[in-house]
C-alpha positions in Angstrom: 9.6 12.4 -4.3 10.4 11.4 -7.9 13.1 9.4 -9.6 14.6 12.6 -11.0 14.9 14.2 -7.6 16.5 11.1 -6.1 19.0 10.9 -8.9 19.9 14.6 -8.6 20.6 14.1 -4.9 22.6 11.0 -5.6 24.9 12.7 -8.1 25.2 15.7 -5.8 26.3 13.6 -2.8 28.8 11.7 -5.0 30.1 15.1 -6.2 29.1 14.4 -9.8 26.4 15.8 -12.1 23.8 14.2 -14.2 24.6 16.4 -17.1 28.3 15.3 -17.3 28.3 12.0 -15.4 32.1 11.9 -15.0 32.5 9.1 -12.6 29.0 7.6 -12.3 26.2 6.7 -14.7 22.5 7.3 -14.4 21.9 3.6 -15.4 24.1 2.4 -12.5 22.5 4.7 -9.9 19.0 4.1 -11.2 19.4 0.3 -10.8 20.5 0.8 -7.2 17.4 3.0 -6.5 15.1 0.3 -7.9 16.8 -2.4 -5.8 16.5 -0.2 -2.7 12.8 0.3 -3.3 12.3 -3.5 -3.7 14.3 -4.4 -0.6 12.5 -1.7 1.5 9.1 -3.0 0.4 10.3 -6.5 1.2 11.0 -5.5 4.8 8.2 -3.0 5.3 5.0 -4.0 3.5 3.4 -0.6 4.2 1.7 -0.2 0.9 -1.1 -2.6 -0.1 -2.9 -2.9 -3.4 -6.4 -4.2 -4.1 -7.7 -5.9 -7.2 -10.5 -8.1 -8.3 -10.5 -11.7 -9.5 -13.7 -12.9 -11.1 -15.1 -16.4 -10.2 -15.9 -19.0 -12.8 -18.6 -21.7 -12.1 -17.1 -25.1 -11.1 -13.6 -23.7 -11.1 -11.6 -23.5 -7.8 -8.1 -22.5 -8.9 -7.3 -18.9 -9.9 -4.3 -16.8 -10.6 -2.8 -13.8 -8.7 -1.7 -10.6 -10.4 1.6 -11.0 -12.3 3.2 -8.5 -9.9 1.8 -10.2 -6.8 4.4 -10.7 -4.0 2.5 -11.6 -0.9 -1.2 -12.0 0.0 -2.5 -9.8 2.8 -6.3 -10.5 2.6 -8.8 -12.2 0.4 -12.5 -11.3 0.6 -15.8 -12.1 -1.0 -18.6 -9.6 -0.8 -16.4 -7.7 1.7 -16.3 -10.7 4.0 -12.8 -11.9 4.8 -12.1 -15.4 3.5 -10.3 -17.8 5.9 -6.8 -18.8 4.9 -6.5 -22.6 5.4 -3.8 -25.2 4.9 -4.3 -28.4 3.1 -4.3 -30.3 6.4 -6.9 -27.9 7.7 -9.1 -28.5 4.6 -8.7 -32.3 4.8 -9.6 -32.3 8.5 -12.7 -30.2 7.9 -14.0 -31.8 4.7 -12.7 -35.2 3.3 -14.2 -34.3 -0.1 -12.8 -30.7 -0.1 -11.5 -30.9 -3.7 -15.0 -31.5 -5.1 -17.2 -29.7 -2.6 -19.3 -27.0 -4.2 -21.3 -24.1 -2.8 -23.0 -20.8 -3.7 -20.2 -18.7 -2.2 -16.5 -19.4 -1.3 -15.5 -18.5 2.2 -12.0 -20.0 2.5 -8.8 -20.2 0.4 -5.4 -21.8 0.3 -2.2 -21.7 -1.8 -0.6 -24.8 -0.3 0.7 -27.2 -3.0 0.1 -24.7 -5.8 2.5 -22.6 -7.9 3.4 -19.2 -6.4 1.0 -17.4 -8.7 -2.1 -19.4 -7.9 -4.7 -19.9 -5.1 -7.7 -22.1 -4.6 -11.1 -21.1 -3.1 -13.3 -23.3 -1.0 -16.0 -24.4 -1.7 -15.9 -24.5 -5.5 -18.4 -21.8 -6.7 -21.5 -23.0 -8.5 -22.0 -19.7 -10.3 -19.8 -17.2 -12.1 -19.1 -13.5 -11.1 -21.2 -10.9 -12.7 -19.8 -9.0 -15.7 -18.7 -5.6 -14.4 -18.7 -2.8 -16.9 -16.6 0.2 -16.0 -17.2 3.6 -17.5 -15.0 6.7 -17.6 -17.1 9.8 -18.5 -16.9 13.5 -18.4 -19.9 15.5 -17.3 -22.0 12.3 -17.6 -21.8 12.1 -21.4 -22.0 8.3 -21.6 -24.4 7.3 -24.4 -24.1 3.6 -25.1 -22.1 0.6 -24.1 -22.2 -3.1 -25.2 -22.2 -5.7 -22.5 -22.3 -9.4 -23.3 -23.1 -8.4 -26.9 -26.2 -6.5 -25.9 -26.6 -2.8 -26.3 -27.1 -0.8 -23.1 -28.5 2.7 -23.7 -28.5 5.5 -21.2 -30.4 8.7 -21.2 -28.7 11.6 -19.6 -29.5 15.3 -19.0 -26.9 17.7 -17.5 -24.8 14.7 -16.4 -27.7 12.9 -14.7 -28.5 9.4 -15.6 -32.3 9.4 -16.0 -33.1 5.9 -17.1 -31.4 2.5 -17.4 -32.5 -1.0 -18.3 -31.0 -4.3 -17.1 -28.3 -2.7 -15.0 -27.6 -1.0 -11.7 -25.7 2.3 -11.8 -24.1 4.6 -9.3 -23.5 8.2 -10.2 -21.6 11.1 -8.7 -21.4 14.5 -10.3 -22.8 12.9 -13.5 -20.1 10.2 -13.8 -21.3 6.6 -14.2 -19.0 4.5 -12.1 -20.0 1.0 -12.8 -22.8 -1.3 -13.9 -23.4 -4.8 -12.6 -25.2 -7.7 -14.3 -26.7 -10.6 -12.5 -24.2 -13.1 -10.9 -21.8 -13.6 -8.0 -19.4 -11.0 -6.7 -15.7 -11.2 -7.4 -12.9 -12.2 -5.0 -11.1 -9.1 -3.7 -7.4 -9.6 -3.2 -5.4 -7.3 -0.9 -1.8 -7.8 -1.6 1.7 -6.5 -1.7 2.8 -6.1 -5.3 6.3 -5.8 -6.7 6.9 -2.2 -7.5 7.5 -1.2 -11.2 11.0 0.0 -12.1 11.4 3.7 -12.2 12.0 4.8 -15.8 11.2 8.5 -16.1 12.2 11.5 -14.0 8.6 12.1 -13.1 7.9 8.6 -11.8 6.9 8.8 -8.1 8.8 6.7 -5.6 6.3 4.0 -4.5 7.0 4.5 -0.8 5.0 6.4 1.8 6.0 10.0 2.7 8.8 10.1 5.1 10.6 7.1 3.7 11.3 8.1 0.1 14.9 8.8 0.9 15.6 5.2 1.9 16.4 4.0 -1.6 18.8 7.0 -2.0 20.8 6.0 1.1 20.8 2.4 -0.2 22.1 3.7 -3.6 25.0 5.7 -2.0 25.9 2.8 0.3 26.2 0.3 -2.5 28.0 2.8 -4.7 30.7 3.4 -2.1 31.0 -0.4 -1.6 32.0 -0.9 -5.2 35.6 -1.7 -5.9 37.6 1.0 -7.6 39.0 4.5 -7.1 35.8 5.7 -5.3 35.6 2.8 -2.8 35.2 4.2 0.7 34.2 1.7 3.4 33.7 4.5 6.0 31.2 6.4 3.9 29.6 3.1 2.9 29.1 2.3 6.6 27.7 5.8 7.2 25.0 5.6 4.5 24.2 2.0 5.4 23.4 3.3 8.9 21.1 5.9 7.4 19.3 3.2 5.3 18.9 1.0 8.4 17.6 4.0 10.5 14.8 4.6 8.1 14.1 0.9 7.7 13.8 0.3 11.4 11.7 3.5 11.9 9.2 2.3 9.2 9.1 -1.2 10.8 8.3 0.2 14.2 5.6 2.5 12.7 4.1 -0.5 10.9 3.9 -2.6 14.0 2.6 0.4 16.1 0.4 2.6 13.8 -0.3 5.0 16.7 2.9 5.4 18.5 3.1 7.3 21.8 3.0 11.0 21.3 3.2 14.1 23.5 -0.3 15.5 23.7 -0.1 19.3 23.9 -2.9 20.9 25.8 -3.2 24.5 27.1 -2.4 27.9 25.6 -0.7 28.5 22.3 2.5 30.3 21.4 2.3 34.0 21.5 4.3 36.8 19.8 6.0 37.6 23.1 7.2 34.1 23.6 5.0 33.5 26.6 2.2 31.0 26.9 4.2 27.9 25.8 2.0 24.9 25.2 2.2 22.4 28.1 0.6 19.2 29.2 -1.1 19.4 32.6 -2.8 16.6 34.3 -3.3 15.1 37.8 -3.3 11.6 39.1 -3.7 9.9 42.5 -0.6 8.3 44.0 -0.2 7.0 47.5 -3.6 8.4 48.5 -2.9 12.0 47.4 -3.2 13.9 44.1 0.1 14.4 42.2 0.3 16.9 39.3 2.2 16.1 36.1 3.4 19.1 34.2 5.6 20.0 31.2 7.2 23.2 32.3 8.8 25.6 29.8 12.2 24.6 28.7 12.0 21.1 30.0 11.7 17.9 27.9 10.6 15.6 30.6 7.7 15.6 33.1 8.0 16.8 36.6 6.0 15.4 39.5 4.8 18.0 42.0 3.0 18.1 45.3 
């Protein structure tokens, strides 16, 4: 679902058109869409992002991404770092502010600005310089890292030889090169979504929930004072917004909700052979069959 598709639907529901915009403006409705996306992501953090933060020797405080909203996980070398409070750090190590070590294994954001975090212990080394390549058919000839030329020999997209670097390749594409040093801190977080600007911008919500900002937009539009104010329609679209929001929250807390498992034969052209669930269980000392007969939406216990 894109911004343009949501706007077309919004104008259609409001009995207006984007080409004429008689009663509503694209700027007005677009602002509501952006706010609806932000509020939905605030209530349902269903989409996480991952980015790297390089470590610096003898430095313990680092910055989150500028769009960072909430931290979900910090890891070093794919090992989850423990989130600790200042009280927890003080109880564990009286000299926690100056303690150093080869690898950090805990972190905290207590007492720091919203865009910063601190790792524990303070690393004694820095992260390796990671050089990223984007190639086509493996045609990557040379790159400079730390001021030193790194030359690659390739044939039909295959990296044949490399010096002072470790490379991974797939279908002739060099993915990355690591120099010697520590790994980077990997941050899993919820980021603030970017405002939608073009018609082709994708709605940053998972499939099935992209209409949520549309219902929020219509709800807020009908709440506005003026000739088009309609509290009944505002209440109706507010309900549609809440329905999607609650459904997403339930799915988030239960990733694998109960489902009807269909076993048996498939549908046929004649309409017979409806799929059904059949099983047996023991109850009161005797077997009981549980079936899903044709035309029934609930199970039936038989002898």
